[in-house]
BAKOL-374575 format. One record per residue (C-alpha): residue in one letter; residue number from 0; y, z, x. Coordinates in steps of 0.001 Angstrom, whole numbers. Layout:
N
+--------+-----+---------+---------+---------+
: residu : num :       v :       w :       u :
+--------+-----+---------+---------+---------+
:      a : NUM :       Y :       Z :       X :
...
+--------+-----+---------+---------+---------+
REM end
This chain:
422
+--------+-----+---------+---------+---------+
: residu : num :       v :       w :       u :
+--------+-----+---------+---------+---------+
:      m :   0 :   95645 :  110290 :   59811 :
:      t :   1 :   97767 :  111537 :   62666 :
:      a :   2 :   99320 :  108906 :   64913 :
:      h :   3 :   97787 :  110606 :   67960 :
:      r :   4 :   94093 :  109924 :   67584 :
:      v :   5 :   93518 :  111252 :   71106 :
:      s :   6 :   95462 :  114257 :   72406 :
:      f :   7 :   95018 :  116260 :   75578 :
:      d :   8 :   97503 :  119137 :   75811 :
:      h :   9 :   97895 :  121158 :   79034 :
:      v :  10 :   94153 :  121330 :   79587 :
:      w :  11 :   92599 :  123409 :   82351 :
:      k :  12 :   88847 :  123463 :   82974 :
:      q :  13 :   87115 :  125920 :   85276 :
:      f :  14 :   83598 :  125696 :   86655 :
:      v :  15 :   81678 :  128297 :   88629 :
:      r :  16 :   79666 :  127086 :   91594 :
:      g :  17 :   76006 :  127986 :   91341 :
:      e :  18 :   76344 :  129884 :   88043 :
:      r :  19 :   72982 :  129539 :   86367 :
:      h :  20 :   71160 :  131999 :   84097 :
:      t :  21 :   67473 :  131172 :   83919 :
:      s :  22 :   66308 :  134376 :   82208 :
:      l :  23 :   67442 :  136955 :   79674 :
:      r :  24 :   67474 :  139523 :   82492 :
:      d :  25 :   70205 :  137491 :   84277 :
:      l :  26 :   72110 :  136564 :   81121 :
:      i :  27 :   72673 :  140077 :   79690 :
:      p :  28 :   74464 :  141594 :   82740 :
:      a :  29 :   76465 :  138374 :   83255 :
:      t :  30 :   77665 :  138464 :   79637 :
:      t :  31 :   78531 :  142167 :   79932 :
:      r :  32 :   80635 :  141516 :   83040 :
:      k :  33 :   82559 :  138770 :   81192 :
:      l :  34 :   83236 :  141050 :   78197 :
:      w :  35 :   84608 :  143876 :   80343 :
:      s :  36 :   86447 :  141706 :   82853 :
:      r :  37 :   90242 :  141861 :   82698 :
:      q :  38 :   90874 :  139019 :   85117 :
:      p :  39 :   94217 :  137207 :   84551 :
:      a :  40 :   93848 :  133774 :   82953 :
:      d :  41 :   95572 :  132013 :   85865 :
:      e :  42 :   93189 :  133409 :   88473 :
:      l :  43 :   89883 :  131927 :   89495 :
:      k :  44 :   86676 :  133863 :   89228 :
:      q :  45 :   84669 :  134421 :   92352 :
:      g :  46 :   83020 :  131147 :   93373 :
:      a :  47 :   84957 :  129179 :   90726 :
:      f :  48 :   87181 :  126096 :   90979 :
:      w :  49 :   89504 :  124150 :   88706 :
:      a :  50 :   88007 :  120792 :   87724 :
:      l :  51 :   91194 :  120030 :   85727 :
:      q :  52 :   94644 :  121546 :   86138 :
:      d :  53 :   97283 :  121202 :   83418 :
:      v :  54 :   96333 :  117667 :   82340 :
:      s :  55 :   98198 :  116202 :   79358 :
:      f :  56 :   98204 :  112779 :   77700 :
:      r :  57 :   98089 :  111087 :   74317 :
:      v :  58 :   96580 :  107780 :   73318 :
:      e :  59 :   98222 :  105870 :   70510 :
:      p :  60 :   96405 :  103493 :   68130 :
:      g :  61 :   95821 :  100184 :   69891 :
:      e :  62 :   96436 :  101648 :   73353 :
:      a :  63 :   93856 :  101324 :   76141 :
:      l :  64 :   94057 :  104131 :   78694 :
:      a :  65 :   92195 :  103903 :   82001 :
:      i :  66 :   91492 :  107035 :   84024 :
:      i :  67 :   90854 :  106288 :   87686 :
:      g :  68 :   90529 :  108333 :   90842 :
:      p :  69 :   88081 :  109256 :   93599 :
:      n :  70 :   84718 :  110885 :   92995 :
:      g :  71 :   85194 :  114501 :   91943 :
:      a :  72 :   88716 :  113935 :   90622 :
:      g :  73 :   87806 :  115180 :   87118 :
:      k :  74 :   87467 :  111868 :   85270 :
:      s :  75 :   84097 :  112538 :   83636 :
:      t :  76 :   85155 :  116101 :   82819 :
:      v :  77 :   88017 :  114668 :   80743 :
:      l :  78 :   85575 :  112523 :   78760 :
:      k :  79 :   83151 :  115408 :   78198 :
:      l :  80 :   86008 :  117508 :   76861 :
:      l :  81 :   87125 :  114702 :   74536 :
:      t :  82 :   83582 :  114273 :   73223 :
:      r :  83 :   83214 :  118079 :   72774 :
:      i :  84 :   80334 :  118359 :   75224 :
:      l :  85 :   82526 :  120870 :   77071 :
:      r :  86 :   85276 :  123213 :   75879 :
:      p :  87 :   88530 :  123654 :   77824 :
:      t :  88 :   89193 :  126907 :   79657 :
:      r :  89 :   92831 :  126627 :   78580 :
:      g :  90 :   94760 :  124122 :   76486 :
:      q :  91 :   93602 :  121930 :   73642 :
:      c :  92 :   92066 :  118473 :   73281 :
:      h :  93 :   91337 :  116566 :   70083 :
:      t :  94 :   90034 :  113228 :   68875 :
:      h :  95 :   90677 :  112319 :   65255 :
:      g :  96 :   88312 :  110121 :   63292 :
:      r :  97 :   84928 :  108598 :   63988 :
:      l :  98 :   84161 :  108713 :   67703 :
:      g :  99 :   82241 :  105998 :   69559 :
:      a : 100 :   81336 :  107200 :   73036 :
:      l : 101 :   79158 :  106190 :   75974 :
:      i : 102 :   79483 :  108568 :   78904 :
:      e : 103 :   75916 :  108773 :   80241 :
:      v : 104 :   72881 :  106503 :   80178 :
:      a : 105 :   70881 :  107297 :   77022 :
:      a : 106 :   73304 :  110098 :   76117 :
:      g : 107 :   72352 :  111246 :   72612 :
:      f : 108 :   69165 :  109186 :   72549 :
:      h : 109 :   65901 :  110895 :   71697 :
:      p : 110 :   63511 :  109633 :   74394 :
:      d : 111 :   60454 :  109592 :   72132 :
:      l : 112 :   62157 :  107603 :   69356 :
:      t : 113 :   62276 :  103811 :   69395 :
:      g : 114 :   65403 :  101755 :   69823 :
:      r : 115 :   65465 :  101131 :   66066 :
:      e : 116 :   65164 :  104832 :   65263 :
:      n : 117 :   67852 :  105784 :   67766 :
:      i : 118 :   70300 :  103330 :   66198 :
:      f : 119 :   69905 :  105162 :   62876 :
:      l : 120 :   70040 :  108536 :   64629 :
:      q : 121 :   73296 :  107708 :   66424 :
:      g : 122 :   74815 :  106295 :   63265 :
:      a : 123 :   73986 :  109474 :   61380 :
:      i : 124 :   75515 :  111583 :   64183 :
:      m : 125 :   78697 :  109509 :   63832 :
:      g : 126 :   78755 :  110337 :   60114 :
:      m : 127 :   77670 :  106942 :   58807 :
:      k : 128 :   75634 :  106384 :   55678 :
:      r : 129 :   72286 :  104612 :   55941 :
:      a : 130 :   73545 :  101565 :   54034 :
:      e : 131 :   76429 :  101195 :   56478 :
:      i : 132 :   74061 :  101332 :   59465 :
:      i : 133 :   71765 :   98739 :   57889 :
:      r : 134 :   74729 :   96410 :   57370 :
:      k : 135 :   75610 :   96616 :   61077 :
:      f : 136 :   72045 :   96741 :   62398 :
:      d : 137 :   71463 :   93050 :   63203 :
:      e : 138 :   74840 :   92767 :   64931 :
:      i : 139 :   74076 :   95795 :   67113 :
:      v : 140 :   70667 :   94459 :   68157 :
:      a : 141 :   71981 :   90946 :   68858 :
:      f : 142 :   74796 :   92251 :   71047 :
:      a : 143 :   72499 :   94600 :   72994 :
:      g : 144 :   69828 :   91930 :   73466 :
:      t : 145 :   67040 :   94492 :   72975 :
:      g : 146 :   65271 :   92752 :   70092 :
:      n : 147 :   61909 :   92507 :   71887 :
:      e : 148 :   61992 :   96194 :   72815 :
:      l : 149 :   63282 :   97466 :   69473 :
:      e : 150 :   60012 :   99227 :   68565 :
:      t : 151 :   59566 :  100716 :   72068 :
:      p : 152 :   60512 :  104365 :   72786 :
:      v : 153 :   63771 :  104413 :   74725 :
:      k : 154 :   62176 :  106490 :   77495 :
:      r : 155 :   60515 :  103211 :   78493 :
:      y : 156 :   63880 :  101429 :   78756 :
:      s : 157 :   65565 :  100658 :   82061 :
:      s : 158 :   69010 :  102149 :   82718 :
:      g : 159 :   70534 :   98752 :   81964 :
:      m : 160 :   68739 :   98482 :   78599 :
:      n : 161 :   69830 :  102015 :   77679 :
:      a : 162 :   73437 :  101186 :   78558 :
:      r : 163 :   73374 :   97948 :   76542 :
:      l : 164 :   72011 :   99653 :   73445 :
:      g : 165 :   74274 :  102688 :   73826 :
:      f : 166 :   77423 :  100600 :   74194 :
:      s : 167 :   76468 :   98330 :   71310 :
:      i : 168 :   76000 :  101314 :   68990 :
:      a : 169 :   79250 :  102950 :   70099 :
:      a : 170 :   81298 :   99755 :   69745 :
:      h : 171 :   79864 :   98318 :   66522 :
:      l : 172 :   79728 :  101274 :   64157 :
:      d : 173 :   83443 :  100984 :   63333 :
:      p : 174 :   84753 :  103767 :   65616 :
:      d : 175 :   88251 :  105200 :   65166 :
:      v : 176 :   88264 :  106156 :   68862 :
:      l : 177 :   86234 :  104565 :   71684 :
:      i : 178 :   85427 :  106446 :   74909 :
:      i : 179 :   83576 :  104624 :   77683 :
:      d : 180 :   82548 :  105892 :   81123 :
:      e : 181 :   81735 :  103982 :   84324 :
:      i : 182 :   78145 :  103854 :   83120 :
:      l : 183 :   78705 :  100201 :   82117 :
:      s : 184 :   78363 :   99387 :   85813 :
:      v : 185 :   74575 :   99507 :   85430 :
:      g : 186 :   74722 :   96352 :   83285 :
:      d : 187 :   74658 :   92828 :   84654 :
:      a : 188 :   77826 :   90756 :   85065 :
:      s : 189 :   77423 :   88797 :   81818 :
:      f : 190 :   76915 :   91949 :   79764 :
:      q : 191 :   79915 :   93641 :   81394 :
:      a : 192 :   82018 :   90631 :   80381 :
:      k : 193 :   80730 :   90958 :   76797 :
:      c : 194 :   81590 :   94657 :   76802 :
:      l : 195 :   85124 :   94026 :   78033 :
:      e : 196 :   85662 :   91361 :   75382 :
:      r : 197 :   84358 :   93675 :   72660 :
:      m : 198 :   86603 :   96530 :   73833 :
:      r : 199 :   89587 :   94178 :   73900 :
:      k : 200 :   88933 :   93146 :   70293 :
:      l : 201 :   88700 :   96757 :   69176 :
:      v : 202 :   91977 :   97609 :   70905 :
:      t : 203 :   93752 :   94690 :   69215 :
:      t : 204 :   92619 :   96046 :   65829 :
:      g : 205 :   94250 :   99414 :   66598 :
:      v : 206 :   91323 :  101399 :   68048 :
:      p : 207 :   92488 :  103658 :   70915 :
:      l : 208 :   90348 :  103381 :   74043 :
:      v : 209 :   89811 :  105814 :   76919 :
:      f : 210 :   88068 :  104046 :   79791 :
:      v : 211 :   86888 :  105570 :   83091 :
:      s : 212 :   86026 :  103026 :   85755 :
:      h : 213 :   86084 :  102192 :   89450 :
:      n : 214 :   86172 :   98493 :   88500 :
:      l : 215 :   89860 :   97837 :   89163 :
:      p : 216 :   89863 :   94195 :   87957 :
:      a : 217 :   88389 :   95384 :   84642 :
:      v : 218 :   91064 :   98080 :   84403 :
:      l : 219 :   93839 :   95535 :   84966 :
:      q : 220 :   92314 :   93071 :   82520 :
:      l : 221 :   91751 :   95520 :   79686 :
:      c : 222 :   94057 :   98515 :   79860 :
:      t : 223 :   97679 :   98992 :   78857 :
:      r : 224 :   98133 :  102241 :   80783 :
:      v : 225 :   96581 :  104014 :   83771 :
:      i : 226 :   96275 :  107664 :   84757 :
:      v : 227 :   95315 :  108482 :   88352 :
:      l : 228 :   93588 :  111828 :   88868 :
:      d : 229 :   93212 :  113635 :   92172 :
:      r : 230 :   91420 :  116986 :   92398 :
:      g : 231 :   91987 :  117657 :   88726 :
:      r : 232 :   95697 :  116838 :   88627 :
:      v : 233 :   97563 :  113806 :   87275 :
:      v : 234 :   99288 :  112067 :   90187 :
:      f : 235 :  100316 :  108925 :   88259 :
:      d : 236 :  100709 :  107912 :   84615 :
:      g : 237 :  102087 :  104486 :   83732 :
:      d : 238 :  101776 :  100716 :   84189 :
:      p : 239 :   98259 :   99503 :   85150 :
:      a : 240 :   99303 :   97411 :   88153 :
:      a : 241 :  101467 :  100225 :   89530 :
:      g : 242 :   98674 :  102727 :   88857 :
:      v : 243 :   96086 :  100686 :   90725 :
:      r : 244 :   98561 :  100257 :   93568 :
:      e : 245 :   99108 :  104028 :   93674 :
:      y : 246 :   95353 :  104527 :   93740 :
:      q : 247 :   95036 :  102105 :   96659 :
:      r : 248 :   97828 :  103876 :   98573 :
:      a : 249 :   96145 :  107282 :   98301 :
:      p : 250 :   94477 :  108946 :  101291 :
:      w : 251 :   90960 :  108488 :   99896 :
:      a : 252 :   91494 :  104703 :   99633 :
:      s : 253 :   92748 :  104524 :  103203 :
:      a : 254 :   89779 :  106555 :  104385 :
:      a : 255 :   87409 :  104199 :  102596 :
:      h : 256 :   89013 :  101209 :  104309 :
:      d : 257 :   88811 :  102952 :  107661 :
:      e : 258 :   85110 :  103598 :  107174 :
:      t : 259 :   83951 :  100356 :  105598 :
:      g : 260 :   86702 :   97749 :  105820 :
:      r : 261 :   87172 :   97391 :  109554 :
:      s : 262 :   85216 :   96368 :  112594 :
:      t : 263 :   85787 :   97380 :  116195 :
:      s : 264 :   87295 :   93985 :  117026 :
:      g : 265 :   90624 :   95397 :  118174 :
:      i : 266 :   92843 :   94026 :  115385 :
:      r : 267 :   93518 :   95564 :  112007 :
:      i : 268 :   95824 :   95365 :  109006 :
:      t : 269 :   98431 :   98131 :  109091 :
:      g : 270 :  100337 :   97269 :  105918 :
:      v : 271 :  100822 :   94716 :  103150 :
:      q : 272 :  104017 :   94242 :  101179 :
:      l : 273 :  104753 :   91943 :   98242 :
:      v : 274 :  108362 :   90706 :   98183 :
:      n : 275 :  110248 :   88891 :   95416 :
:      h : 276 :  112934 :   86170 :   95681 :
:      h : 277 :  115604 :   88829 :   96221 :
:      g : 278 :  113751 :   90112 :   99288 :
:      c : 279 :  112821 :   93343 :   97502 :
:      p : 280 :  109333 :   94883 :   97602 :
:      t : 281 :  107757 :   94848 :   94126 :
:      d : 282 :  104477 :   94530 :   92272 :
:      c : 283 :  105936 :   92554 :   89345 :
:      f : 284 :  106844 :   88854 :   89598 :
:      r : 285 :  107924 :   86079 :   87265 :
:      t : 286 :  106311 :   82694 :   86808 :
:      n : 287 :  107974 :   80007 :   88971 :
:      e : 288 :  109862 :   82506 :   91133 :
:      s : 289 :  109035 :   82951 :   94808 :
:      m : 290 :  106530 :   85464 :   96092 :
:      t : 291 :  106045 :   86502 :   99722 :
:      v : 292 :  103018 :   88399 :  101026 :
:      r : 293 :  103999 :   90166 :  104243 :
:      i : 294 :  101018 :   91289 :  106344 :
:      d : 295 :  101552 :   93731 :  109204 :
:      y : 296 :   98875 :   93987 :  111864 :
:      y : 297 :   98155 :   95758 :  115126 :
:      a : 298 :   96023 :   94337 :  117948 :
:      s : 299 :   94986 :   97029 :  120414 :
:      q : 300 :   93959 :   94285 :  122855 :
:      p : 301 :   94821 :   90576 :  123192 :
:      i : 302 :   93080 :   88578 :  120442 :
:      e : 303 :   92703 :   84806 :  120764 :
:      r : 304 :   93610 :   82745 :  117665 :
:      p : 305 :   92872 :   85159 :  114806 :
:      h : 306 :   93211 :   83783 :  111273 :
:      f : 307 :   94684 :   85509 :  108242 :
:      s : 308 :   93358 :   85007 :  104708 :
:      v : 309 :   94877 :   85595 :  101276 :
:      e : 310 :   92923 :   85476 :   98028 :
:      i : 311 :   94328 :   85942 :   94526 :
:      v : 312 :   92005 :   87101 :   91752 :
:      r : 313 :   92920 :   87539 :   88101 :
:      g : 314 :   92084 :   90848 :   86423 :
:      d : 315 :   88966 :   89377 :   84795 :
:      g : 316 :   87594 :   88312 :   88196 :
:      t : 317 :   88672 :   84649 :   88027 :
:      n : 318 :   89446 :   83315 :   91499 :
:      c : 319 :   92936 :   81789 :   91331 :
:      a : 320 :   93506 :   80818 :   94968 :
:      a : 321 :   91979 :   81362 :   98392 :
:      v : 322 :   93597 :   80164 :  101603 :
:      n : 323 :   93699 :   81054 :  105282 :
:      t : 324 :   95681 :   79964 :  108321 :
:      a : 325 :   92764 :   77881 :  109606 :
:      m : 326 :   92792 :   75741 :  106430 :
:      d : 327 :   96483 :   75052 :  107004 :
:      r : 328 :   95923 :   74354 :  110725 :
:      c : 329 :   98184 :   77240 :  111666 :
:      d : 330 :   97363 :   78333 :  115222 :
:      l : 331 :   98714 :   81795 :  116047 :
:      g : 332 :   97637 :   81624 :  119670 :
:      l : 333 :   97141 :   84880 :  121547 :
:      v : 334 :   98319 :   87963 :  119648 :
:      s : 335 :   98714 :   91485 :  120961 :
:      g : 336 :  100337 :   94706 :  119792 :
:      a : 337 :  102190 :   95026 :  116487 :
:      g : 338 :  103229 :   91960 :  114518 :
:      s : 339 :  103473 :   90478 :  111038 :
:      i : 340 :  102791 :   87215 :  109254 :
:      e : 341 :  104142 :   86018 :  105907 :
:      y : 342 :  102442 :   83929 :  103249 :
:      v : 343 :  105220 :   82390 :  101145 :
:      i : 344 :  104746 :   80885 :   97663 :
:      p : 345 :  108072 :   79173 :   96800 :
:      r : 346 :  107238 :   78813 :   93075 :
:      l : 347 :  104512 :   81146 :   91821 :
:      p : 348 :  102572 :   79086 :   89246 :
:      l : 349 :  100584 :   81952 :   87722 :
:      l : 350 :  101016 :   82686 :   84026 :
:      p : 351 :  101509 :   86255 :   82737 :
:      g : 352 :   98731 :   88693 :   83531 :
:      c : 353 :   97422 :   91207 :   86049 :
:      y : 354 :   96187 :   90017 :   89448 :
:      l : 355 :   94722 :   91397 :   92670 :
:      l : 356 :   95241 :   90298 :   96258 :
:      s : 357 :   92533 :   90413 :   98923 :
:      i : 358 :   93821 :   90277 :  102505 :
:      g : 359 :   91699 :   89646 :  105577 :
:      i : 360 :   91767 :   88882 :  109294 :
:      l : 361 :   89116 :   86448 :  110555 :
:      d : 362 :   87925 :   85575 :  114028 :
:      s : 363 :   88918 :   82275 :  115634 :
:      a : 364 :   85882 :   80509 :  114138 :
:      c : 365 :   86575 :   81883 :  110624 :
:      v : 366 :   83070 :   83302 :  110523 :
:      e : 367 :   83473 :   87077 :  110687 :
:      h : 368 :   86055 :   89395 :  109187 :
:      q : 369 :   87837 :   91579 :  111709 :
:      d : 370 :   89467 :   93526 :  108873 :
:      f : 371 :   89277 :   92995 :  105113 :
:      r : 372 :   90969 :   94657 :  102127 :
:      e : 373 :   89196 :   93424 :   98995 :
:      c : 374 :   91227 :   93438 :   95754 :
:      a : 375 :   93420 :   96127 :   97309 :
:      y : 376 :   96894 :   94946 :   96258 :
:      p : 377 :   97535 :   94583 :   92509 :
:      f : 378 :  100532 :   92815 :   90993 :
:      s : 379 :  101552 :   91542 :   87580 :
:      v : 380 :  103269 :   88370 :   86416 :
:      t : 381 :  105658 :   88003 :   83473 :
:      s : 382 :  107303 :   84934 :   81971 :
:      d : 383 :  109492 :   83751 :   79106 :
:      t : 384 :  107264 :   80698 :   78629 :
:      l : 385 :  104654 :   80566 :   75881 :
:      e : 386 :  101946 :   78645 :   77743 :
:      r : 387 :   98440 :   80034 :   77806 :
:      g : 388 :   95863 :   79774 :   80544 :
:      l : 389 :   95843 :   80470 :   84261 :
:      v : 390 :   98707 :   78476 :   85813 :
:      y : 391 :  101981 :   76947 :   84722 :
:      m : 392 :  101880 :   73141 :   84940 :
:      e : 393 :  105329 :   71720 :   85570 :
:      h : 394 :  105786 :   69079 :   82888 :
:      r : 395 :  108047 :   67018 :   80606 :
:      w : 396 :  107607 :   65585 :   77124 :
:      h : 397 :  108570 :   61967 :   76278 :
:      h : 398 :  108900 :   60780 :   72716 :
:      r : 399 :  109130 :   57121 :   71663 :
:      p : 400 :  109746 :   56970 :   67876 :
:      g : 401 :  107654 :   54518 :   65875 :
:      s : 402 :  109061 :   51902 :   63501 :
:      t : 403 :  110404 :   53277 :   60224 :
:      g : 404 :  109946 :   49928 :   58410 :
:      g : 405 :  113644 :   49261 :   58334 :
:      r : 406 :  116209 :   48288 :   60907 :
:      r : 407 :  116042 :   50462 :   64034 :
:      r : 408 :  119008 :   52630 :   64584 :
:      e : 409 :  120933 :   52007 :   67734 :
:      d : 410 :  119831 :   55353 :   69196 :
:      e : 411 :  116131 :   54424 :   68761 :
:      s : 412 :  116258 :   51588 :   71270 :
:      s : 413 :  115126 :   53761 :   74179 :
:      p : 414 :  112703 :   56651 :   74567 :
:      i : 415 :  113892 :   60164 :   73862 :
:      r : 416 :  113012 :   62583 :   76665 :
:      l : 417 :  112405 :   66204 :   75792 :
:      v : 418 :  112448 :   68563 :   78732 :
:      a : 419 :  110218 :   71555 :   77958 :
:      a : 420 :  110919 :   73508 :   81102 :
:      s : 421 :  112565 :   73072 :   84440 :
+--------+-----+---------+---------+---------+
REM end
């Protein structure tokens, strides 16, 4: 099997607005025009637009690729091309091996068949033998939690039930490639956590994953690489934390904050910068080194005693720390115009992983947000230590040897101290 189980080579995809042939009378002249048209390949047809423009990537075994971007960027078009629902206008795309995919609620389900029958139908579509499906059947049903509705036609299922069963089938029938769309968002929080854990296990066994999502913490938790799409073009391809940061810097993210993240209180966040112990802006830090969060603000009118808040969330949604200036009895007094405030962590205790910062400005009573940027500033942490968990606990080891039955050596008269880390 080729090393590139997923390949996307210089793909262009064109759609025509409003093109719809509802009768043979419309279809025949439209087909004739296409056959006799000598339009250059690089030009758009009348009323057409490029959904994708020269997009290329490969996904290696064991790699998890996230594709993020605003609505209409072309994310779902990429998945439909990979699953052969659509064909590219130009370029080539391939997936090699058995494909597990969930890109729409109940996609591939026959509405009049029961959940049980659709499991066998989907398995057969994936090229599985009946004995293989039977062997996996109980595991699929248990994961989906649809046991009570197994004999019910899927057209009676809720969107959440359809998503649970669809994901369970896609992820448990031993796929060689797994493709998942944002559709998992219809599930509840506990099921989403189960899905992420299942996808992580598949990736560790060498299954390549292509994941489209607006859930940035899930992207940081799961994926090893991020592509940011904008109007059908790749604007970033690389590290997840840097990709999410690029996404948050983009004009559409700023517009969203302008529309939904601010009040008319007269004070707003104008910029946030993460700075390392060298004083350099970065989104990658090391355990036990200093980290400074620099928050720039602008008050268009005098504001009495505003409070600033900082919250750190791990990629899986775990709240690591939440603090504000009111908790620390820090009174800023009357602020006006442009200014900045710094939140300094002398020794960052976080262990390696991907994290997100939420930054806010509160009123003097800490009741109402004047401006709030939720999970808007991603960063990653690396370390040479081997500890596991959430935070590094500064520690020492002390060893007092027991009696060996004979005479104690002179160097055994006092405890031996082992220093694990400074």
